[in-house]
C-alpha positions as a printed NumPy array, in Angstrom:
array([[ 82.59 ,  43.092,  59.827],
       [ 83.563,  43.025,  56.153],
       [ 82.601,  46.684,  55.659],
       [ 85.729,  47.723,  57.591],
       [ 87.907,  45.794,  55.131],
       [ 86.371,  47.32 ,  52.   ],
       [ 88.662,  49.954,  50.403],
       [ 87.298,  53.505,  50.306],
       [ 86.276,  54.924,  46.969],
       [ 88.296,  57.829,  45.588],
       [ 85.425,  60.206,  46.415],
       [ 85.256,  58.995,  50.024],
       [ 89.035,  59.294,  50.335],
       [ 88.823,  62.945,  49.269],
       [ 86.019,  63.566,  51.799],
       [ 88.032,  61.924,  54.572],
       [ 91.109,  63.994,  53.697],
       [ 89.062,  67.191,  53.611],
       [ 87.495,  66.47 ,  57.007],
       [ 90.881,  65.593,  58.486],
       [ 92.228,  68.938,  57.277],
       [ 89.239,  70.771,  58.778],
       [ 89.735,  69.016,  62.132],
       [ 93.428,  69.84 ,  62.033],
       [ 92.612,  73.485,  61.374],
       [ 90.139,  73.54 ,  64.282],
       [ 92.714,  71.987,  66.626],
       [ 95.338,  74.575,  65.636],
       [ 92.87 ,  77.427,  66.123],
       [ 91.89 ,  76.151,  69.565],
       [ 95.532,  75.795,  70.588],
       [ 96.669,  79.15 ,  69.177],
       [ 93.778,  81.101,  70.717],
       [ 93.867,  79.161,  74.03 ],
       [ 90.229,  78.114,  73.719],
       [ 88.276,  75.258,  75.268],
       [ 85.243,  73.328,  74.018],
       [ 82.804,  71.774,  76.476],
       [ 79.438,  70.069,  76.056],
       [ 76.783,  72.034,  77.949],
       [ 74.682,  70.388,  80.648],
       [ 71.436,  71.165,  78.847],
       [ 70.392,  71.584,  75.246],
       [ 73.014,  69.398,  73.548],
       [ 75.078,  72.473,  72.738],
       [ 78.775,  73.288,  72.869],
       [ 80.43 ,  75.997,  74.942],
       [ 83.41 ,  77.599,  73.201],
       [ 85.373,  80.215,  75.083],
       [ 88.627,  81.409,  76.529],
       [ 90.358,  78.853,  78.739],
       [ 91.363,  81.641,  81.126],
       [ 87.816,  82.965,  81.356],
       [ 86.486,  79.443,  81.949],
       [ 89.011,  78.922,  84.748],
       [ 87.984,  82.238,  86.312],
       [ 84.296,  81.268,  86.176],
       [ 85.083,  77.927,  87.795],
       [ 87.013,  79.638,  90.607],
       [ 84.171,  82.121,  91.135],
       [ 81.687,  79.245,  91.297],
       [ 83.648,  77.532,  94.074],
       [ 84.129,  80.76 ,  96.026],
       [ 80.471,  81.853,  95.637],
       [ 78.954,  78.548,  96.72 ],
       [ 81.543,  77.652,  99.362],
       [ 80.103,  74.144,  99.124],
       [ 83.156,  72.209,  97.993],
       [ 86.423,  71.216,  99.621],
       [ 89.467,  70.62 ,  97.461],
       [ 91.22 ,  67.511,  98.728],
       [ 94.991,  67.6  ,  99.009],
       [ 95.21 ,  63.895,  98.213],
       [ 93.041,  61.171,  96.725],
       [ 91.24 ,  59.322,  99.57 ],
       [ 90.893,  56.269,  97.331],
       [ 94.664,  55.818,  97.173],
       [ 94.735,  53.87 , 100.432],
       [ 92.202,  51.455,  98.967],
       [ 93.502,  51.228,  95.417],
       [ 97.263,  51.298,  95.937],
       [ 97.657,  48.121,  97.954],
       [100.453,  45.701,  97.19 ],
       [ 97.981,  42.915,  96.567],
       [ 96.251,  44.846,  93.769],
       [ 98.271,  44.548,  90.544],
       [ 96.379,  47.236,  88.59 ],
       [ 94.532,  50.456,  89.379],
       [ 90.814,  50.156,  88.547],
       [ 88.99 ,  53.071,  86.957],
       [ 86.582,  54.702,  89.392],
       [ 83.499,  56.59 ,  88.241],
       [ 80.169,  57.524,  89.828],
       [ 77.795,  57.184,  86.877],
       [ 76.375,  53.994,  88.359],
       [ 77.306,  54.746,  91.959],
       [ 75.187,  53.68 ,  94.92 ],
       [ 73.895,  57.229,  95.373],
       [ 72.474,  57.175,  91.846],
       [ 70.591,  53.951,  92.507],
       [ 69.284,  55.251,  95.819],
       [ 68.184,  58.484,  94.149],
       [ 66.288,  56.615,  91.422],
       [ 64.678,  54.368,  94.031],
       [ 63.499,  57.318,  96.131],
       [ 62.185,  59.062,  93.032],
       [ 60.218,  55.943,  92.111],
       [ 58.446,  55.681,  95.469],
       [ 58.086,  59.385,  96.353],
       [ 57.276,  61.053,  93.028],
       [ 53.778,  59.484,  92.721],
       [ 52.942,  60.867,  96.173],
       [ 54.206,  64.342,  95.292],
       [ 52.439,  64.357,  91.922],
       [ 49.156,  63.354,  93.577],
       [ 49.265,  65.751,  96.534],
       [ 50.69 ,  68.749,  94.671],
       [ 48.953,  68.418,  91.307],
       [ 46.771,  71.5  ,  91.942],
       [ 49.774,  73.756,  92.562],
       [ 52.303,  72.296,  90.136],
       [ 52.984,  73.45 ,  86.564],
       [ 54.69 ,  70.702,  84.582],
       [ 54.73 ,  72.124,  81.039],
       [ 53.326,  74.783,  78.719],
       [ 49.976,  73.048,  78.278],
       [ 49.611,  72.767,  82.045],
       [ 50.352,  76.492,  82.403],
       [ 47.661,  77.431,  79.869],
       [ 45.12 ,  75.228,  81.666],
       [ 45.885,  76.794,  85.041],
       [ 45.785,  80.331,  83.62 ],
       [ 42.362,  79.558,  82.154],
       [ 41.121,  78.427,  85.578],
       [ 42.67 ,  81.522,  87.142],
       [ 40.884,  83.738,  84.613],
       [ 37.496,  82.06 ,  85.156],
       [ 37.797,  82.864,  88.866],
       [ 38.201,  86.54 ,  87.943],
       [ 41.72 ,  86.668,  89.315],
       [ 43.526,  87.453,  86.053],
       [ 43.517,  91.262,  85.809],
       [ 45.466,  93.963,  83.925],
       [ 47.418,  94.566,  87.131],
       [ 48.423,  90.91 ,  87.508],
       [ 52.198,  90.523,  87.515],
       [ 54.061,  87.505,  86.14 ],
       [ 57.49 ,  86.908,  87.62 ],
       [ 60.325,  84.534,  86.855],
       [ 63.386,  83.853,  88.949],
       [ 66.507,  81.783,  88.725],
       [ 68.384,  80.237,  91.644],
       [ 72.117,  80.318,  91.049],
       [ 73.86 ,  77.029,  91.749],
       [ 70.612,  75.424,  92.91 ],
       [ 72.166,  72.096,  93.897],
       [ 74.733,  73.583,  96.268],
       [ 72.544,  76.411,  97.56 ],
       [ 69.771,  74.15 ,  98.857],
       [ 70.098,  73.781, 102.659],
       [ 70.458,  70.036, 103.099],
       [ 69.084,  69.623, 106.617],
       [ 66.149,  71.929, 105.89 ],
       [ 65.418,  69.973, 102.709],
       [ 65.285,  66.732, 104.701],
       [ 63.026,  68.34 , 107.315],
       [ 60.66 ,  69.558, 104.579],
       [ 60.495,  66.053, 103.114],
       [ 59.624,  64.592, 106.512],
       [ 57.023,  67.301, 107.176],
       [ 55.445,  66.653, 103.766],
       [ 55.069,  62.93 , 104.496],
       [ 53.769,  63.582, 108.03 ],
       [ 51.162,  66.103, 106.846],
       [ 49.761,  63.599, 104.375],
       [ 49.623,  60.798, 106.934],
       [ 52.567,  58.693, 105.829],
       [ 54.515,  56.715, 108.415],
       [ 55.751,  54.276, 105.795],
       [ 56.065,  54.361, 102.009],
       [ 56.018,  51.011, 100.22 ],
       [ 56.758,  49.35 , 103.57 ],
       [ 59.755,  51.604, 104.277],
       [ 59.684,  53.824, 107.368],
       [ 60.011,  57.551, 106.779],
       [ 63.029,  57.57 , 109.1  ],
       [ 64.784,  55.176, 106.723],
       [ 63.682,  57.329, 103.788],
       [ 65.242,  60.353, 105.481],
       [ 68.519,  58.498, 105.958],
       [ 68.551,  57.408, 102.311],
       [ 67.77 ,  60.948, 101.145],
       [ 70.573,  62.242, 103.356],
       [ 73.034,  59.921, 101.612],
       [ 71.92 ,  61.206,  98.205],
       [ 72.251,  64.847,  99.275],
       [ 75.495,  64.665, 101.213],
       [ 77.596,  61.771,  99.959],
       [ 78.291,  62.666,  96.338],
       [ 81.843,  62.242,  95.038],
       [ 83.148,  63.347,  91.65 ],
       [ 86.48 ,  64.022,  90.004]])
């Protein structure tokens, strides 16, 4: 690409120098104040805070959930560190088998859930307004009606896995499903169990 070989104008050079100085200042501030910057899971925001406080929150998360085991050694070492392998491959789980299984189950099960639970499911603000209107027309919306919200801390780790699988099976049984897209519900349960229980991350 010839654009990479074109010399910068004097104005662009000044901008680049200014931005480099700003970045350098930010790096020094982060280092001097022992801060960390992390991208948040939702909202495309950044978390900026004390490294010590972040470490404390992480430790509290592990102790509160009691859902993780810290391994003393890397179980992949026996596979990766063989004499016949000249280099160590990079392992990641972005496109792991559990992800593909999860997407597959979502594809075949979500239409069933959406169809059977559409009368009791709120999907967005417009859906909420529609349901409240129906509720009001039935004479159920009164001055004494209470609206409640709740938040489940650490939802992923707090969900009981076996109970979740049993609920999935009961849901399919109640609605008369012995197979979904030609797949037995027993196989679906086994696949769902893999997604719930066999997640690995570093």
